[in-house]
N, C-alpha and C positions, 0 to 999 in steps of 0.2 A: 504494500500499500504505499504510494508515493505521495504524501501529503505533508504539508508544513506542521510545524509544532504547534502553532496558533489554531490550525484546524482541529488538530487532536484536542487540545485544551477546549475548545469551543464544543466539540462533540461530547467530551466528558461533562462539561458544565450543563449542557441540554439534556444529559440523560441518554443520550443515544448510544454512548460507549461506556461500559463499566469499566472503572479502575479503582485501584487502592492507592491511597496517598501513603507514600514511604519518605519519611523526612520531607525535603523540599520537592521531590519528584514524584511521579506516578508510576505505578506498575500496571500493566494491561495483560491479562492472560491471552494466550495465542487463541483459545477457544472463544473469548470474548470478540476478538478481530474476526475470527471466522463466522461467528454469528452475525455481526454488524453487516459483513459483506454479503452473507446470504440474504439478509433483509434488503439491502440497498440494490444489490445487482440481481438478486432472484435466481441464482444458480443452485 
């Protein structure tokens, strides 16, 4: 998924991409990315 950091932050804040806050950053499970892509792309 080639998107900017700001796009990922926006998706997290909008609740479209689930992530865990770790320190000052975020951790996103690969399964969450796959689920997001399935919803958006429909494959």
